[in-house]
C-alpha positions, 0 to 999 in steps of 0.5 A, spaced: 401 245 598 401 246 606 398 240 610 392 242 613 390 238 619 383 234 619 377 235 623 380 230 628 387 233 628 390 238 633 394 243 629 401 243 631 407 247 631 409 244 624 403 245 621 403 253 623 410 253 620 408 249 614 402 254 612 406 260 614 413 258 610 417 258 616 421 254 620 418 250 627 423 254 631 421 261 627 414 259 629 416 258 636 420 264 637 414 268 634 409 265 639 414 266 645 414 273 644 421 275 646 425 274 640 427 279 635 422 277 628 421 281 623 414 284 622 412 281 616 414 274 618 410 275 625 404 277 621 404 270 617 405 266 622 399 269 626 395 268 620 397 261 620 395 260 627 388 264 626 387 260 620 389 253 623 385 255 630 392 253 633 392 254 641 398 256 643 401 252 649 401 257 655 406 253 659 411 252 653 411 259 652 413 260 659 418 255 658 421 259 652 421 265 657 415 268 654 411 268 660 404 265 660 401 272 660 397 271 666 396 276 672 394 273 679 389 277 683 389 274 690 385 277 696 381 275 702 374 275 699 370 278 694 364 280 698 367 286 701 366 292 696 373 295 697 376 288 695 371 288 689 373 294 686 380 293 687 379 287 683 375 290 678 381 295 676 386 289 676 382 285 671 381 292 667 388 293 666 390 286 665 385 286 659 388 292 657 395 289 657 393 283 653 393 278 660 388 274 663 386 275 670 386 269 675 382 271 681 384 267 688 381 268 695 384 266 701 378 268 707 384 270 711 387 264 711 395 265 711 397 258 709 392 258 703 395 265 701 402 262 700 399 255 697 396 260 692 402 264 691 406 258 690 401 255 685 401 262 681 409 261 681 409 254 678 404 257 673 409 262 671 404 268 672 407 275 670 405 278 676 401 276 683 397 281 686 396 281 693 390 286 696 389 288 703 391 286 710 398 284 711 402 285 718 407 288 721 410 282 724 417 280 723 414 273 720 410 276 715 416 281 712 420 275 712 415 271 709 414 276 704 421 277 702 422 270 701 416 270 696 418 276 693 425 273 691 422 267 689 417 270 684 423 274 682 427 268 680 422 265 676 421 271 672 414 274 676 413 280 680 410 280 687 405 286 687 403 289 694 396 292 693 394 296 699 399 292 704 405 295 707 412 296 703 418 291 704 425 293 705 428 297 699 433 291 696 427 286 695 424 286 688 417 287 689 412 293 687 408 296 692 402 300 691 398 303 697 394 309 699 395 314 704 391 310 709 393 314 715 393 321 712 385 320 710 384 318 717 387 324 720 384 329 715 376 326 717 378 326 724 380 333 723 374 335 720 370 332 725 374 336 731 373 342 726 366 341 727 366 342 735 367 334 736 371 332 742 368 325 744 369 321 738 368 314 738 372 309 733 369 303 731 373 298 727 379 296 731 381 290 728 386 285 731 393 288 732 398 288 726 392 289 721 396 294 717 389 297 714 386 299 720 392 300 724 393 306 719 386 308 720 387 308 727 394 312 727 391 317 723 385 318 728 389 318 734 394 323 731 389 328 729 387 328 736 394 329 738 395 335 733 389 338 736 391 337 744 385 333 745 385 326 749 382 320 745 376 317 748 377 310 750 375 305 745 372 299 744 377 293 746 373 288 742 376 287 735 370 287 729 370 285 723 368 290 717 361 288 715 354 291 717 353 287 722 359 288 726 358 296 726 351 295 728 352 291 734 358 295 736 354 301 736 349 298 740 354 296 745 357 303 745 350 305 747 349 300 752 355 302 756 352 309 756 359 312 754 358 320 752 360 321 744 358 326 739 361 323 733 362 316 731 368 314 726 367 308 722 373 304 719 369 303 713 363 305 709 360 298 710 361 299 718 358 305 718 351 302 714 350 298 721 352 304 725 346 308 722 341 303 723 343 302 730 343 309 731 336 310 728 333 304 732 335 308 738 332 314 737 338 318 735 338 323 729 344 323 724 347 328 724 343 332 729 345 328 735 350 324 733 355 325 727 357 319 723 363 318 718 366 312 714 372 310 710 372 308 702 367 312 699 364 306 695 357 307 692 353 305 698 356 312 701 351 315 697 345 311 698 345 311 705 340 316 709 343 321 710 348 320 705 355 319 708 361 323 709 367 319 708 374 318 705 375 317 698 379 312 695 380 310 688 379 303 689 379 301 681 385 306 680 389 302 685 388 295 682 390 298 675 396 302 677 398 295 681 398 291 674 400 297 670 407 298 674 408 290 675 408 289 667 411 295 665 416 296 671 423 298 669 427 291 671 433 295 673 429 297 679 429 293 685 423 296 688 417 300 686 413 304 691 407 308 690 402 312 695 396 314 692 392 320 695 386 320 699 381 326 701 375 327 704 368 327 701 363 332 705 356 329 705 350 330 710 352 325 716 356 330 720 355 337 723 356 340 729 355 337 736 348 338 739 348 343 744 346 339 750 349 332 750 345 325 751 345 319 755 343 312 753 336 313 756 334 319 752 337 326 751 
C-alpha cells in the first residue's frame, strides 16, 4: 500500500508516484505539462495529487520547461479607468487560460518598469503585458527590443498593449487600437456640426504615444477639411478630472475664442464640464465637449458625453490570448483594434453668436 504522508509531512513527488503507481519521473513529466503522457496515466497522477493535497512547485515546473502558468500585467497605475478595464480583460483571459495573473504598477517610473520585467523573467512568467504609455524615442525602442529578446530567450513573451510596435524582427506581440483614427473621426464629427474653433485639452509630454496619436488625429482632421488648428495650451496636463478642470479655467481666463473642446480622455472631460458649468456656460448650447475612451462614466455625466469607444477589456483579453496561443514560428504579431464615435448629448452645432470670458 502506498505510503500516506502524516499530518506533519509535506507530500513529495515520490508520495504521488507511489500513490498513482508510476515512477517519480513520470509524475514530474505530468506536472511539467510538456511531455507526451497517456490520458489514463495523467488522470491517475492528478487524482493522487488531489488526494494527497500535493502542491505543485511552480519554479520546478518552470525549470522543466513547463512555465509557471503566470501572466504578468504591468501598468502605470490602477486608478485610471481605462487601465483598470484593460487589467480586467487581462485577468479574465488569464483565468480562462488557466493562468494566474500578477498585477504590478510602475507609477510612471521607467526604471521600476525594467525591474518588474526582469523580476517576471526570473519568475518564468509566460507573458509580460505592458499597458499604455510608451514612447517613440530611440532609447525606448532599444530598451524594449532588448527586453523582448531577453524574455523570448527565457521562453516568455513581451506583449505591448496599447503601445507602439517594435521592428518586425523583434519577438513581441502588439495589440493596440486605432488611436489616431478615433481622434480623426470625432474631430471630423465636430467639424461637420460647424465647429471651426476647437480646443484640444490633454497634450502630454512629447513622445507620449497615446496622446501623440490623438493629437495627430485631431490635426489631420483639420488638415483634411482645410482648416487651421487653433493654438493649443502649451502646458502638459495629466489625465485626471482636476487637470481637465484647471486647463479649462485657464482657457477661459485667456479669453480665447472656441466653440468646442476635445478632451483627450473622458476623465479629463468630466473636469471640463464642471469648469464650464461654473463659468455659466451651457453644454452643448454654448460649448460642445467630446472625450475619448467611452468608460462607463461617460454615460453618467450631465450631459451624457459624446466620445470615442475603445473596448479596453477586449484589448486585454486579446493581448493574453495571442501571447499564450501564438504561433511560435511567427516572430512578431501586430493587431490593431477598431474604434468608433458614440454620439450622445454633449455636442451640437456651434452657437450663432460667439461669446467671451465675461459673457455671451
